[in-house]
C-alpha positions in Angstrom: 12.2 12.0 -9.7 13.0 10.5 -6.6 14.2 12.4 -3.3 16.7 11.1 -1.2 15.6 11.6 2.7 17.4 9.9 6.0 15.5 6.8 7.6 13.3 7.2 10.7 15.0 7.9 14.1 12.3 6.3 16.6 12.0 3.5 18.8 8.3 3.7 18.8 6.0 2.7 15.9 4.3 5.2 14.0 1.0 5.5 12.4 -0.6 7.9 9.6 -3.8 7.7 7.8 -3.6 8.4 4.3 -5.8 11.6 3.0 -5.6 10.5 -0.6 -7.2 7.1 0.1 -9.8 6.6 -2.7 -12.8 5.2 -1.4 -15.4 6.2 -3.9 -14.2 4.8 -7.4 -14.4 1.6 -8.8 -11.3 -0.5 -9.8 -9.8 1.5 -12.9 -7.3 -1.1 -14.8 -6.1 2.2 -17.1 -5.4 4.1 -13.9 -3.5 1.1 -11.9 -1.8 -1.1 -15.2 -3.4 -4.6 -14.2 -6.3 -5.4 -16.0 -8.9 -8.1 -15.2 -7.9 -9.9 -18.3 -4.0 -10.1 -16.9 -5.1 -11.0 -14.0 -7.1 -13.9 -15.2 -4.8 -15.2 -17.5 -1.8 -15.4 -14.8 -4.1 -17.0 -12.5 -5.2 -19.8 -14.7 -1.5 -20.2 -15.8 -0.7 -20.8 -12.3 -3.7 -22.9 -11.2 -2.4 -25.2 -13.9 1.2 -25.7 -12.4 1.8 -29.2 -11.6 1.9 -29.2 -7.4 -0.3 -25.9 -6.9 -1.9 -26.0 -4.1 -4.5 -23.5 -2.2 -2.7 -22.2 1.0 -4.2 -22.5 4.1 -6.5 -19.8 5.9 -6.3 -20.3 9.7 -8.4 -19.0 12.0 -7.0 -17.8 15.2 -10.1 -17.0 17.3 -8.9 -17.4 20.8 -6.2 -14.7 20.0 -9.1 -12.7 18.6 -11.0 -12.5 21.7 -7.7 -11.8 23.8 -6.9 -9.2 21.2 -10.6 -7.8 21.4 -11.5 -8.3 18.0 -14.6 -10.3 16.4 -12.3 -12.4 14.5 -9.1 -13.2 13.1 -7.5 -14.8 10.2 -4.5 -15.8 8.8 -3.4 -16.6 5.2 0.1 -18.4 5.9 2.3 -18.4 2.7 4.8 -20.7 4.5 4.9 -23.7 2.4 4.0 -22.3 -1.2 5.2 -24.8 -3.6 8.0 -25.8 -1.4 9.4 -22.0 -1.3 8.4 -20.9 2.1 7.0 -17.8 0.7 4.6 -15.6 -1.7 7.2 -14.9 -3.9 6.7 -18.6 -5.3 3.5 -16.8 -7.4 5.3 -13.8 -8.9 8.6 -14.5 -9.9 8.1 -17.9 -11.6 5.3 -16.6 -13.2 7.3 -13.4 -14.4 10.7 -15.9 -15.2 8.1 -17.9 -17.5 6.9 -15.3 -19.5 10.2 -14.0 -20.1 11.1 -17.1 -21.1 8.1 -17.9 -23.6 9.0 -14.2 -25.2 12.4 -15.4 -26.1 10.9 -18.6 -27.3 8.6 -16.7 -29.4 11.3 -14.6 -31.3 12.7 -17.7 -32.9 15.4 -18.2 -30.5 17.0 -21.9 -30.9 15.4 -24.3 -28.4 16.8 -26.8 -26.1 14.9 -30.0 -26.3 13.0 -31.8 -23.5 12.9 -28.3 -21.2 9.3 -27.3 -20.0 8.4 -23.6 -20.9 4.7 -23.9 -20.4 5.0 -25.8 -17.1 8.0 -24.6 -15.2 7.2 -27.0 -12.2 7.4 -30.1 -14.0 6.4 -31.9 -17.5 8.1 -31.8 -20.6 7.8 -30.0 -23.9 10.7 -28.7 -26.3 10.9 -25.1 -25.1 13.7 -23.2 -23.5 15.9 -21.3 -26.1 19.8 -21.9 -24.6 22.2 -19.7 -22.5 19.1 -17.2 -21.5 20.1 -16.0 -18.1 17.5 -14.1 -15.6 18.8 -12.2 -12.9 17.7 -9.9 -9.7 18.3 -8.6 -6.6 17.4 -10.0 -3.7 16.8 -9.9 0.1 16.6 -14.0 0.3 12.9 -14.6 -1.3 12.5 -13.3 -4.3 16.0 -14.3 -5.6 15.4 -18.2 -4.4 11.8 -18.1 -6.4 14.0 -16.8 -9.5 16.4 -19.3 -9.2 14.0 -22.1 -8.3 12.0 -21.1 -12.0 15.2 -21.1 -14.0 16.5 -24.3 -13.0 13.1 -26.0 -14.0 12.9 -24.2 -17.3 16.8 -24.9 -17.8 18.0 -21.5 -18.0 21.1 -19.7 -15.9 20.5 -17.4 -13.0 22.5 -14.7 -11.4 21.3 -13.6 -8.4 22.7 -10.4 -6.4 22.4 -10.2 -2.5 23.3 -6.9 -0.6 25.4 -7.3 2.5 22.4 -8.0 5.4 21.3 -11.2 3.5 22.1 -14.1 6.3 24.2 -17.0 4.9 21.2 -19.4 5.2 19.0 -17.6 2.5 22.1 -17.6 0.1 22.5 -21.1 0.5 19.0 -21.3 -0.3 19.3 -19.4 -3.4 22.5 -21.2 -4.5 20.7 -24.5 -4.0 18.9 -24.2 -7.3 22.0 -23.7 -9.3 21.9 -19.8 -9.4 25.2 -17.9 -9.2 25.5 -15.6 -6.3 26.7 -12.2 -6.4 27.4 -10.4 -3.2 27.2 -6.7 -2.9 28.5 -4.6 -0.4 25.5 -2.3 -0.1 21.8 -2.3 0.7 19.1 -3.4 -1.6 18.8 -0.6 -3.8 22.5 -0.6 -4.4 22.0 -4.5 -5.6 19.1 -3.5 -7.9 21.3 -0.9 -9.5 24.2 -3.7 -9.6 21.9 -6.2 -11.2 20.7 -3.9 -13.9 24.1 -2.7 -15.1 25.5 -6.4 -15.2 22.1 -7.3 -17.2 22.9 -4.2 -19.4 26.4 -5.3 -20.2 25.9 -9.0 -20.7 22.3 -9.8 -22.2 20.7 -10.7 -19.4 16.8 -10.5 -18.3 15.8 -9.0 -15.0 13.5 -10.7 -13.2 12.3 -8.3 -10.1 8.8 -7.2 -8.7 11.1 -3.7 -8.2 10.0 -1.2 -10.9 11.7 1.8 -12.3 11.8 4.1 -15.1 12.3 1.9 -18.2 11.5 -1.1 -16.3 7.8 -1.7 -15.9 6.3 -4.2 -17.8 8.0 -7.4 -15.9 7.6 -6.0 -12.6 3.8 -6.1 -13.5 4.0 -9.6 -14.5 5.2 -10.3 -10.7 2.5 -8.6 -9.4 -0.2 -10.4 -11.6 0.9 -13.2 -10.2 0.6 -12.2 -6.6 -3.1 -11.4 -7.5 -3.7 -15.3 -7.1 -3.7 -15.0 -3.4 -6.8 -12.9 -3.6 -8.4 -15.4 -6.3 -7.8 -18.2 -3.1 -8.9 -16.0 -0.3 -12.4 -14.9 -2.4 -13.2 -18.8 -2.2 -11.8 -19.2 1.2 -13.6 -16.1 3.0 -16.8 -16.6 4.5 -19.2 -14.2 2.3 -21.2 -13.6 5.6 -18.2 -12.2 7.6 -15.8 -10.6 5.0 -12.6 -9.0 6.6 -12.9 -5.3 7.5 -9.2 -4.7 7.9 -6.4 -6.6 6.0 -2.8 -6.0 6.8 0.0 -6.3 4.2 3.7 -6.0 4.4 4.9 -3.1 2.4 8.5 -3.7 1.1 8.6 -2.5 -2.5 5.4 -2.2 -3.0 4.8 -4.8 -5.2 3.1 -7.7 -2.8 0.6 -5.1 -1.2 -0.4 -3.1 -4.9 -1.1 -6.4 -6.0 -3.5 -7.3 -3.3 -4.8 -3.9 -3.2 -5.8 -4.7 -6.7 -7.5 -7.7 -6.3 -9.5 -6.5 -3.3 -10.6 -3.3 -5.5 -11.5 -5.2 -8.4 -13.4 -7.9 -6.1 -15.1 -5.4 -3.6 -14.7 -2.1 -5.5 -15.1 0.9 -2.8 -16.6 -1.1 -0.2 -13.0 -3.2 -0.2 -11.4 -3.7 3.4 -9.5 -1.0 5.1 -5.8 -1.5 4.2 -3.1 -1.6 6.6 0.0 -1.5 4.8 3.5 -1.9 7.2 7.2 -1.2 6.9 10.2 -1.3 9.5 11.8 1.9 10.8 14.8 1.6 8.8 13.1 1.6 5.3 9.7 3.2 5.4 9.9 4.3 1.8 5.9 3.7 1.2 5.4 5.7 4.1 7.5 8.7 3.1 6.7 8.4 -0.4 2.9 8.7 0.6 3.5 11.6 2.9 5.5 13.4 0.3 2.8 12.7 -2.5 5.9 11.3 -4.7 8.5 8.6 -4.8 11.2 9.5 -2.5 14.2 7.2 -1.4 15.0 6.4 2.1 18.9 6.6 2.3 21.0 4.1 4.7 21.7 0.6 5.3 18.1 -0.4 5.9 19.0 -2.8 8.4 16.4 -4.9 10.2 15.3 -8.0 11.3 12.5 -7.8 8.3 15.0 -8.1 5.8 12.2 -9.0 2.9 11.0 -5.5 3.5 14.2 -3.6 3.3 13.4 -1.7 0.5 14.3 2.1 0.5 11.9 3.2 -2.4 8.5 2.3 -4.2 8.3 0.4 -7.0 6.9 3.0 -10.0 4.3 0.2 -11.3 3.1 -0.5 -7.7 3.0 3.4 -6.8 -0.5 4.5 -8.2 -2.3 1.3 -5.9 -0.3 2.3 -3.1 -0.9 6.1 -3.1 -4.8 5.7 -3.4 -5.3 2.2 -2.3 -4.0 2.3 1.3 -5.8 3.5 4.4 -3.3 3.9 6.9 0.5 3.0 7.2 2.2 1.6 10.1 6.0 1.9 10.5 7.7 -0.8 13.0 10.6 -1.3 15.1 11.9 -4.6 14.8 10.9 -5.8 18.3 7.0 -5.9 17.0 7.9 -8.6 14.3 10.0 -10.7 16.9 7.3 -10.6 19.4 5.0 -11.6 16.8 7.4 -14.5 15.9 6.8 -16.2 19.5 2.8 -15.3 19.3 2.6 -17.4 16.2 4.8 -20.1 18.0 3.2 -20.3 21.1 -0.6 -20.3 20.5 -3.5 -19.7 23.1 -4.7 -23.5 23.1 -7.0 -24.0 20.5 -5.2 -21.7 18.1 -3.0 -23.2 15.3 0.7 -22.5 15.8 2.4 -21.0 12.6 6.0 -20.6 12.0 6.5 -17.3 10.6 10.0 -15.9 9.8 10.6 -12.2 10.8 8.8 -10.8 7.5 6.2 -13.3 7.9 5.0 -12.2 11.4 5.5 -8.4 10.6 1.7 -8.3 9.9 0.9 -9.4 13.4 3.5 -7.3 14.9 1.5 -4.0 13.0 -1.6 -5.3 14.7 -0.3 -5.7 18.0 1.2 -2.2 17.7 -2.0 -0.8 16.5 -3.7 -2.6 19.4 -1.6 -1.2 22.3 -3.4 1.9 22.9 -6.5 3.7 22.4 -5.0 6.6 19.9 -3.7 3.7 17.4 -6.9 1.5 18.0 -8.9 4.7 17.0 -6.6 5.4 14.4 -7.1 2.1 12.6 -10.9 2.1 13.8 -10.3 -1.5 15.3 -12.9 -2.8 17.6 -15.0 -5.9 18.8 -16.5 -5.5 15.3 -13.4 -6.0 13.4 -12.6 -9.1 11.4 -9.1 -8.9 10.8 -7.1 -10.8 7.8 -3.1 -11.0 8.2 -0.8 -12.7 5.9 2.2 -14.6 6.9 4.0 -14.1 3.7 7.2 -16.1 4.8 7.7 -19.0 6.7 11.2 -20.0 8.4 13.6 -19.0 5.7 16.4 -18.9 8.1 16.2 -21.8 10.3 18.9 -20.5 12.9 18.0 -17.0 13.0 14.2 -18.4 14.0 15.8 -20.5 16.5 17.3 -17.5 18.3 14.1 -15.3 18.1 12.0 -17.9 19.3 13.7 -20.3 21.3 12.7 -23.6 19.3 13.4 -25.0 15.8 10.8 -24.7 13.2 10.3 -28.5 13.4 10.0 -28.5 16.9 7.0 -25.9 16.6 5.5 -27.8 14.0 5.6 -31.0 16.2 4.2 -29.4 19.1 1.7 -28.0 17.1 0.7 -31.7 15.9 0.1 -32.8 19.5 
């Protein structure tokens, strides 16, 4: 049972090293719920999607030198299948599996709609009037709506009041019905579930709770594709020593941890998970030793991380697999956006949204002083990997924060 606590009230970053992290065991699928066979199946399926491409891994050598690191790598999810975020892996894979499940139960088919290739192709497949639904801060709902549109099923997406009009428009562009909730993300989750039970809809979320864990695990399986890509992109002679991952409800971080643990075992890189001060549910849960709920509006520019509690399927991997938690004021994410947009000469420019840039924001916070450097074991020998998990999903907000439009930054980067 979760316990409600007040949000943190501080303008300074918080770091906390997890005393319960497991650095001795091999990956245990029974313990964590994501089997190697299921990961492999998801990865094979996604690799076969029309339009699928490996996203780039950038080197920021000049910035690494300035920060006193050996190397700095950035996995950029800014153009994943045209959806500008890593969510294009998890939600579409889960939607596809839900629709396939309905088809296997003998539902009547609609000719000409593709189930096995949600991003193109054509086979007799999707049963009529299936409706998928979810709550979202933007990116997940967009990916669910996009997958539903390509499968020929309906989508109803619930958005909390803090979601910008630009992000709502991006979801609606894929034909989804939008329901605006006068509350935070967790309240939108509850509304989506209540209406799904009432109207017979299928919730497709990476946030899992009691009685709803199978579909979130499908989303997590989709996210493990990033680790498969990374293994093929990294120099075996120079593996990362530290990986910084965005927190949110924990699904993305847990999936990456599972992939890393499976690949490298106890010698996997040190995992640093970041959250905004307004919604530090993973940090608070880890400190309490059990899932807790952070109350409040969760008002942060890092909208993709505005979750008050941990997803239940993700919790064991967060509890046992995170080495260090970092809780950030918004200003660090905004500064990181500007650093990515105005790189040191010789480094690439990267268009990163508020949530996308937050990994670099956490790194900047950790490197501010000797105490936090030591807490994270960061020094001149460190090889750090960051995720830019989203691009400029709200171009107007991006321009306000950075001073230039995403297109201007991209044009400048091309010279």
